[in-house]
C-alpha positions as CSV (number, residue, x, y, z in Angstrom):
1,X,45.3,79.8,-59.8
2,X,47.0,80.8,-63.0
3,X,49.9,82.1,-61.0
4,X,50.2,78.8,-59.2
5,X,50.1,76.9,-62.5
6,X,52.8,79.0,-63.9
7,X,55.0,78.5,-60.8
8,X,54.5,74.8,-60.9
9,X,55.6,74.7,-64.5
10,X,58.7,76.7,-63.7
11,X,59.6,74.5,-60.7
12,X,59.3,71.4,-62.9
13,X,61.5,72.9,-65.5
14,X,64.2,74.0,-63.1
15,X,64.2,71.1,-60.5
16,X,62.9,68.4,-62.9
17,X,62.9,65.1,-61.0
18,X,63.8,66.7,-57.7
19,X,60.3,68.2,-57.2
20,X,57.0,66.3,-56.7
21,X,53.7,67.9,-57.5
22,X,50.8,66.1,-55.7
23,X,47.4,66.8,-57.2
24,X,43.8,66.1,-56.0
25,X,41.4,63.9,-58.0
26,X,40.0,67.1,-59.6
27,X,43.5,68.1,-60.9
28,X,44.2,70.9,-58.5
29,X,47.6,71.1,-56.8
30,X,47.5,69.6,-53.3
31,X,51.1,70.2,-52.2
32,X,54.6,70.7,-53.6
33,X,57.5,68.6,-52.2
34,X,61.2,68.7,-52.7
35,X,64.3,67.7,-50.7
36,X,66.7,70.6,-50.2
37,X,70.5,70.1,-49.9
38,X,73.3,72.5,-49.3
39,X,75.4,73.9,-52.1
40,X,78.7,72.1,-52.3
41,X,79.5,72.4,-56.0
42,X,80.2,69.0,-57.5
43,X,81.2,67.4,-54.2
44,X,78.0,65.7,-53.3
45,X,79.8,63.7,-50.6
46,X,80.3,66.9,-48.7
47,X,76.5,67.4,-48.3
48,X,76.1,66.5,-44.7
49,X,72.6,68.0,-44.0
50,X,69.3,68.0,-45.8
51,X,65.6,68.5,-45.1
52,X,62.3,67.9,-47.0
53,X,60.1,70.9,-47.7
54,X,56.4,70.6,-48.4
55,X,54.3,73.7,-49.4
56,X,50.5,73.6,-49.4
57,X,49.1,76.4,-51.5
58,X,45.5,77.3,-50.4
59,X,42.6,78.6,-52.3
60,X,43.3,82.2,-53.4
61,X,47.1,81.7,-53.6
62,X,49.3,83.8,-53.8
63,X,47.0,86.4,-52.2
64,X,46.7,83.9,-49.3
65,X,49.7,82.8,-47.4
66,X,50.6,79.1,-48.0
67,X,51.4,76.5,-45.3
68,X,54.7,74.6,-45.2
69,X,56.3,71.7,-43.3
70,X,59.9,70.7,-42.7
71,X,60.1,66.9,-42.8
72,X,62.9,64.3,-42.5
73,X,65.7,66.5,-41.2
74,X,69.2,65.0,-41.4
75,X,72.1,66.4,-39.4
76,X,69.9,69.2,-38.0
77,X,69.0,69.7,-34.4
78,X,65.9,71.5,-33.1
79,X,67.5,74.9,-32.9
80,X,68.6,74.9,-36.5
81,X,65.1,73.7,-37.6
82,X,63.5,76.5,-35.6
83,X,65.8,79.1,-37.3
84,X,64.9,77.8,-40.8
85,X,61.2,77.8,-39.9
86,X,61.4,81.4,-38.7
87,X,63.2,82.5,-41.9
88,X,60.5,80.8,-44.0
89,X,57.7,82.5,-42.1
90,X,59.3,85.9,-42.6
91,X,59.7,85.3,-46.3
92,X,56.1,84.4,-46.7
93,X,54.9,87.6,-45.0
94,X,57.3,89.6,-47.1
95,X,56.2,88.0,-50.4
96,X,52.4,88.1,-49.8
97,X,50.7,88.4,-53.2
98,X,53.6,86.9,-55.1
99,X,54.6,83.3,-55.9
100,X,56.8,82.2,-53.0
101,X,57.5,78.5,-53.3
102,X,60.8,78.9,-55.1
103,X,61.9,81.6,-52.7
104,X,61.2,79.2,-49.8
105,X,63.4,76.6,-51.4
106,X,66.2,79.1,-51.7
107,X,65.9,80.3,-48.0
108,X,66.2,76.7,-46.8
109,X,69.2,76.0,-49.0
110,X,71.0,79.1,-47.8
111,X,70.6,78.0,-44.1
112,X,71.8,74.4,-45.0
113,X,74.8,75.7,-46.8
114,X,75.8,78.0,-44.0
115,X,75.7,75.1,-41.5
116,X,76.8,72.2,-43.5
117,X,78.0,70.3,-40.5
118,X,76.0,67.6,-38.7
119,X,74.8,68.5,-35.2
120,X,73.3,66.3,-32.5
121,X,74.9,63.1,-31.2
122,X,76.3,59.9,-32.6
123,X,73.7,57.2,-31.9
124,X,76.5,54.7,-31.1
125,X,78.6,56.5,-28.5
126,X,76.1,59.3,-27.7
127,X,78.7,62.0,-27.9
128,X,78.4,65.0,-30.1
129,X,80.5,66.0,-33.2
130,X,83.3,68.2,-32.1
131,X,85.8,70.1,-34.3
132,X,88.4,67.6,-35.7
133,X,86.3,64.5,-35.3
134,X,86.0,62.1,-38.2
135,X,82.5,61.3,-39.1
136,X,80.7,59.5,-41.9
137,X,77.4,60.2,-43.6
138,X,75.4,57.2,-44.6
139,X,73.4,56.8,-47.8
140,X,70.3,57.5,-45.7
141,X,71.8,60.8,-44.4
142,X,72.6,59.7,-40.9
143,X,75.8,60.9,-39.3
144,X,78.1,58.7,-37.2
145,X,81.7,58.9,-36.0
146,X,83.9,56.9,-38.3
147,X,85.5,55.2,-35.4
148,X,82.0,54.2,-33.9
149,X,80.7,53.0,-37.3
150,X,83.7,50.7,-37.8
151,X,83.1,49.1,-34.4
152,X,79.4,48.8,-35.2
153,X,80.1,47.0,-38.5
154,X,82.6,44.7,-36.9
155,X,80.1,43.7,-34.2
156,X,77.4,43.1,-36.9
157,X,79.8,40.9,-38.8
158,X,80.7,38.8,-35.7
159,X,77.0,38.3,-34.9
160,X,76.3,37.3,-38.5
161,X,79.2,34.8,-38.5
162,X,78.0,33.2,-35.2
163,X,74.5,32.7,-36.6
164,X,75.9,31.4,-39.9
165,X,78.0,28.8,-38.1
166,X,74.8,27.5,-36.3
167,X,73.1,26.7,-39.6
168,X,73.4,23.2,-41.1
169,X,75.6,22.8,-44.2
170,X,72.6,22.7,-46.6
171,X,71.3,26.0,-45.3
172,X,74.6,27.7,-45.4
173,X,74.7,27.3,-49.1
174,X,71.5,29.3,-49.5
175,X,72.0,31.8,-46.7
176,X,72.1,35.5,-47.6
177,X,75.5,37.3,-47.6
178,X,76.4,39.8,-44.9
179,X,74.8,43.2,-45.4
180,X,75.7,46.2,-43.4
181,X,72.8,48.1,-41.9
182,X,72.4,51.7,-40.6
183,X,72.2,51.6,-36.8
184,X,69.5,54.3,-37.0
185,X,67.0,53.3,-39.6
186,X,68.3,49.8,-40.6
187,X,68.7,50.7,-44.2
188,X,71.4,49.0,-46.3
189,X,74.7,51.0,-46.2
190,X,78.1,50.4,-47.7
191,X,80.6,48.2,-45.8
192,X,83.7,50.4,-45.6
193,X,85.3,48.8,-42.6
194,X,88.8,48.7,-44.2
195,X,88.8,52.5,-44.6
196,X,87.1,53.2,-41.3
197,X,89.4,51.0,-39.1
198,X,92.1,53.7,-39.1
199,X,89.8,56.4,-37.8
200,X,90.6,58.0,-34.5
201,X,88.1,57.9,-31.7
202,X,86.1,61.1,-31.1
203,X,87.6,63.7,-28.8
204,X,84.8,63.7,-26.3
205,X,85.2,59.9,-25.9
206,X,88.9,60.2,-25.4
207,X,88.6,63.0,-22.8
208,X,85.6,61.6,-21.0
209,X,86.1,61.1,-17.3
210,X,86.2,57.7,-15.7
211,X,82.9,56.3,-14.9
212,X,81.7,56.6,-11.3
213,X,78.4,55.6,-9.6
214,X,76.9,58.8,-8.4
215,X,74.0,59.3,-6.0
216,X,71.7,60.3,-8.9
217,X,72.6,57.1,-10.7
218,X,71.8,55.0,-7.7
219,X,68.4,56.7,-7.3
220,X,67.7,56.0,-10.9
221,X,68.7,52.4,-10.5
222,X,66.2,52.0,-7.6
223,X,63.4,53.6,-9.7
224,X,64.2,51.3,-12.6
225,X,64.3,48.3,-10.3
226,X,60.8,49.1,-8.9
227,X,59.5,49.6,-12.4
228,X,61.0,46.3,-13.5
229,X,59.3,44.4,-10.6
230,X,56.0,46.1,-11.3
231,X,56.2,45.2,-15.0
232,X,57.2,41.6,-14.1
233,X,54.3,41.2,-11.8
234,X,51.9,42.2,-14.6
235,X,53.5,39.7,-17.0
236,X,55.1,42.4,-19.2
237,X,58.7,41.0,-18.9
238,X,59.6,38.2,-21.2
239,X,61.4,35.3,-19.5
240,X,64.0,34.2,-22.0
241,X,64.5,30.8,-20.4
242,X,60.7,30.0,-20.3
243,X,60.2,31.3,-23.9
244,X,63.2,29.4,-25.2
245,X,61.5,26.1,-24.1
246,X,58.2,27.0,-25.7
247,X,57.3,25.3,-29.0
248,X,55.5,27.2,-31.7
249,X,53.2,24.9,-33.7
250,X,51.8,26.1,-37.0
251,X,48.4,24.8,-37.9
252,X,47.2,24.4,-41.5
253,X,43.7,25.3,-42.5
254,X,42.8,21.6,-42.5
255,X,44.2,21.1,-39.0
256,X,42.1,24.1,-37.8
257,X,38.9,22.7,-39.3
258,X,39.6,19.3,-37.7
259,X,40.2,20.9,-34.3
260,X,37.1,22.9,-34.6
261,X,35.0,19.9,-35.5
262,X,36.5,17.9,-32.6
263,X,35.7,20.7,-30.2
264,X,32.2,21.0,-31.4
265,X,31.7,17.3,-31.0
266,X,33.0,17.4,-27.4
267,X,30.8,20.3,-26.6
268,X,27.7,18.5,-28.0
269,X,28.6,15.4,-25.9
270,X,28.8,17.6,-22.8
271,X,25.4,19.0,-23.5
272,X,23.8,15.6,-24.1
273,X,25.6,13.9,-21.2
274,X,23.5,15.3,-18.3
275,X,20.2,14.3,-20.1
276,X,21.4,10.7,-20.5
277,X,22.7,10.4,-16.9
278,X,19.5,11.6,-15.2
279,X,17.9,8.2,-14.6
280,X,20.8,6.8,-12.6
281,X,20.7,9.9,-10.4
282,X,18.4,8.4,-7.8
283,X,18.6,8.5,-4.0
284,X,20.5,5.9,-2.1
285,X,17.4,4.3,-0.6
286,X,15.7,3.8,-4.0
287,X,18.8,2.3,-5.6
288,X,19.6,0.1,-2.6
289,X,16.1,-1.6,-2.4
290,X,16.4,-3.5,-5.7
291,X,19.8,-4.7,-4.7
292,X,18.4,-6.2,-1.5
293,X,15.5,-7.9,-3.4
294,X,17.9,-9.4,-5.9
295,X,20.1,-10.7,-3.1
296,X,17.0,-12.3,-1.4
297,X,16.1,-14.0,-4.7
298,X,19.4,-15.8,-4.9
299,X,18.8,-19.5,-4.7
300,X,20.9,-21.7,-2.5
301,X,23.4,-24.1,-3.8
302,X,21.5,-26.9,-5.7
303,X,21.5,-30.4,-4.0
304,X,21.1,-33.7,-5.7
305,X,17.3,-33.7,-5.1
306,X,17.0,-30.3,-6.6
307,X,19.2,-31.3,-9.5
308,X,17.0,-34.3,-10.3
309,X,13.9,-32.3,-9.7
310,X,15.0,-29.6,-12.1
311,X,16.1,-32.2,-14.6
312,X,12.6,-33.8,-14.5
313,X,11.1,-30.4,-14.9
314,X,13.2,-29.7,-18.0
315,X,12.6,-33.0,-19.7
316,X,9.0,-33.3,-19.0
317,X,7.6,-29.9,-18.3
318,X,3.9,-30.8,-18.8
319,X,4.0,-34.0,-16.8
320,X,5.8,-32.2,-13.9
321,X,3.3,-29.4,-14.0
322,X,0.5,-31.9,-13.6
323,X,2.4,-33.6,-10.7
324,X,2.5,-30.3,-8.9
325,X,-1.2,-29.8,-9.5
326,X,-2.1,-33.3,-8.0
327,X,0.2,-32.7,-5.2
328,X,-1.5,-29.5,-4.2
329,X,-5.0,-31.0,-4.5
330,X,-4.0,-33.9,-2.3
331,X,-2.8,-31.5,0.4
332,X,-6.1,-29.6,0.2
333,X,-8.1,-32.9,0.5
334,X,-6.1,-34.0,3.5
335,X,-6.8,-30.6,5.2
336,X,-10.5,-31.0,4.5
337,X,-10.6,-34.6,5.8
338,X,-8.8,-33.5,8.9
339,X,-11.4,-30.8,9.5
340,X,-14.2,-33.3,8.9
341,X,-12.6,-35.9,11.2
342,X,-12.4,-33.3,13.9
343,X,-16.1,-32.6,13.5
344,X,-17.0,-36.3,13.6
345,X,-15.0,-36.9,16.7
346,X,-16.8,-34.1,18.5
347,X,-20.1,-35.9,17.3
348,X,-19.0,-39.3,18.8
349,X,-19.7,-41.6,15.8
350,X,-17.1,-44.4,15.3
351,X,-18.6,-45.4,12.0
352,X,-18.0,-41.9,10.6
353,X,-14.4,-42.1,11.7
354,X,-14.0,-45.5,10.0
355,X,-15.6,-44.0,6.8
356,X,-13.3,-41.0,6.9
357,X,-10.3,-43.3,7.3
358,X,-11.3,-45.3,4.2
359,X,-11.8,-42.0,2.3
360,X,-8.3,-40.9,3.3
361,X,-6.8,-44.2,2.0
362,X,-8.6,-43.8,-1.3
363,X,-7.3,-40.3,-1.7
364,X,-3.8,-41.5,-0.9
365,X,-4.1,-44.2,-3.5
366,X,-5.3,-41.7,-6.1
367,X,-2.4,-39.4,-5.3
368,X,0.0,-42.4,-5.7
369,X,-1.4,-43.1,-9.1
370,X,-1.0,-39.5,-10.1
371,X,2.7,-39.7,-9.1
């Protein structure tokens, strides 16, 4: 591990801030990271490619081969990365038993210097970079045709102006100024539209054949149409018109608590509701019978006699009660006398008949006094 410590100190002294030493909590070296650029002298603007190298020294380094990774490649395609990776593996095998981190950095730099031209495609026009094409390297090391980048910035500025004009006057004063963004990673880039507007279009774009709908394109359209309908049936396609009419409401914490309390109260009422409503849930026959009885108890329209009778009952309740008692007793006496008279008539005595008649008169007189 002494050899690794000496190598780390040498790297920090040579590369200074361009190297990062990541250590574990115990203080051991976890990995070494640095961004490698091609050699272009003092013309940093001519550095069109770069890659980040990470080296992981294992236990027993340098007698054990380290692991490495190539991250964040800019301006490099898969074939160039594979050639750099093969050269690094060969250098590790060759230098087994010796510190190799600095040698790996030099191997990567040599490959970048020898191919200091961006490869791949422009993300705007999707054409490659041919000889004679004007291209621009952004601050984030992405490469675009200068002609395409100028069109991209002009479109961004138009969209910004349209959104800015929609704002009310008081919001326009506090709105952010226009900022150009990289079409690849959305990082802030310089707005050099004036210098880019004179750039010529790429050669492949100029020499591209006229567009024609081929059979292969039609088959692809059919497959995409089926996929669209399938996604739409599952609700995976956003309806712009429907979503535009939707209103987004933002609830505060107090509103959420009130809504929860209201929902809990409604749920409690639903639980208590069936218990309170059980008595009225009777059959039709049982509920219909009391109604019939009530209708039978309805008294007829009061006449004058009933009115005076009720009035006497209200004003003299006790006296009227006695009147009803005497009245019923007189009826019982008449019934008894009638039964006695019937018995006497069957016995044939006239004297008994005369006596019963006198008794009836007496009872009538007593009932009159009672009235």
